[in-house]
N, C-alpha and C positions, 0 to 999 in steps of 0.2 A: 570232331563238330559237339561233342558233350563240351568239352572243356570251352570251345568258343562262346557255346547256347549262358555258357556261367558267365563266362568274362561280359560279354552283353549285358543279361542282366544282370550284373554288378554292376555297372556303369550305368543301367538304367535307375536302382532302385539306387544308388549314389544320388541322382541327377534327383532324380523323385524328394531323396531328403536335406537337397540344397535348398531347392525350391521352399518347398514345403516349411525348412526354418527361415528362410530367404523373407520370406511373407508373413511366419510369423515376425519379425525383427520392424518389420516394416509394418504392421498391425498396434505392434509396441509402443517404435518411436511417434507413432502420431497419434496413441493414445496421451504419449505423454506430453505429445505437444496440444495436443487438447486441455488436457489438467492445465500446463501453465496458461493456456490462455485463458482459461476459465479463472482461474488466481490473476493474475492482475485484471479482468475483468471486476475481478469481486471488487479485487482496491479499491481502484478508478472508483465504481459503485458505491461502497462506502465514503467513497471525498468526495464524490458527487453530491452524497444525503448529506452530509457536512457540510457542508460547503451550498447546498439548495437553502438546507436550514437557519442557515447566517449570512444570507444574501443582502448585499445592499444594493439596490438598485443601478446593475452596469457597475458595480468593482470586485464581484469577483467572478472565475470566471464556468460559471452556470452551464452553458454549451458544452463541457467535458464529454460528457456521460453520452448528449448527442456525435458529437463528435466521432467519440471510438465506437459508439453504435455504425453510424456510416460507416468507418473503415471495416468494421467487421461485418456488414454488408455485404458489401462493393466488394472485397477479400477472402470470402470465403468460401472456403476448398482451395485455395488457391496456394500457393508460394509463398505470396507477400502478404498471409494475413500476419504471423505474428510479424515481422519487420514495420508496417502500418499501425499497429496498436500497441508494439512498445514503444514507437512514436509517439503516438499523442499521448501514452502514459508517461512514457519521458517528460513530454513539455509539460504534462500538468502538475509531476512530482519538481521538477526542478523552479519554475516557479514558487513551490510553499514553499523549497527548498532557501530560496536566495533570492525570490524578489523582499527585498524588506515593504516595502509599497503594501505588495499583497499578505504579508506575513502584519502591518499596521493595520491593514481592513479587516482580515482576521479579527487581530484583539480589536476593531475598536466593535462591531460586533458583536462580541464576549460579553463588552464591559456595557453597553446599549441594554441588552438581553438579562448579564449578570450587575446587576444594580453596582459600574466601574466595579467588578472581582480582578481584572487585570489593574488599574489603577492604585487601587490597595493592597495588592500583593509585593508590586513597583516600589509602591510606601512600604511597606514593611518589609521590605527583604532590599534596599538599595545595592548591597553588594551582590549577590546571585550575578554569576551569569547568562549573558546573554538564549544559554545552548538551554540554561535552566528555566527561562523563560519561557523559550518556545515548550518546550515539555512538557509544561502546565497548561501552556495555551492549548494545546494538541489532546491533552488526556483531559482539561476541563470542553472543548468543544465537543467530544467526543468521539473523537477518532479511537480507532483501533488497536490493536497491541502491533497490531501486523501495517496497519497502516503509518503507525507513531514509528514506527522501527524505518519503515521506508524511509519518511521522510527526515529525519534525524542521519542516517544513513551508518545506523547504529543495530545490531543483536538485539533480539527479545530479551533474556535472563539482561545485557546491561541498562536497555527504559527500560527495566521492571524493579533491578536496583535500585537506580536512579528515583526510581521516582517514588520506591520508599525511602529513600534518602532522603525526598523532599516532602513529604509526607513528615517525617520525623522530625526533618530542622519546623517544620509547622507547625509540629507541636510541641514540640521545644518552649518555640519562641513568647514573648512577652506582651505577643501582640493579640490585641482586643479582637481584630478579625480572626483569630484562629479555628475559629468555628466554622466559621465562613469558608473561610477559604479550602478549610477540609474537605464541607459538605458540595463542592466541584470536583470535588477527587473521585468523587467514593456514588459518583453518576453510572 
């Protein structure tokens, strides 16, 4: 009888420990999902703030944050939250990555606000790769390094190194606009 009671106690203790460990694992997973959602929303909010500041009547997706918040509100607390939020962020990011019209619109907005900075940059450095112009554009527009990294599909160290090289090229150039061009990267 004592052995049977000990066996039942051991089984019950094992079950209790199993359920406790499972609960802890689920809480950890939920916390990680929330942190990922917050990171995604942070990138989206950064994009929204920058695009909102550069908006030209209807040319930029100003309603991106509204769409994200709507999806978050509708699906908060459900398993569909993360896929819906990711889909909205994906749409916005892909637009800035691949939609040349959206990129040109952002460039025109920066030119308008910044005394033709992109036109002057392109004139001073006509042989740069398009990725270099985009890196300059996103940086001068005030996007965070995380956002730029996401938009260019590169790691942050790559973005930092590439930006450093761009600054050095501008500094080493004979361009009369080099101080002007560098000032936009120091914001």
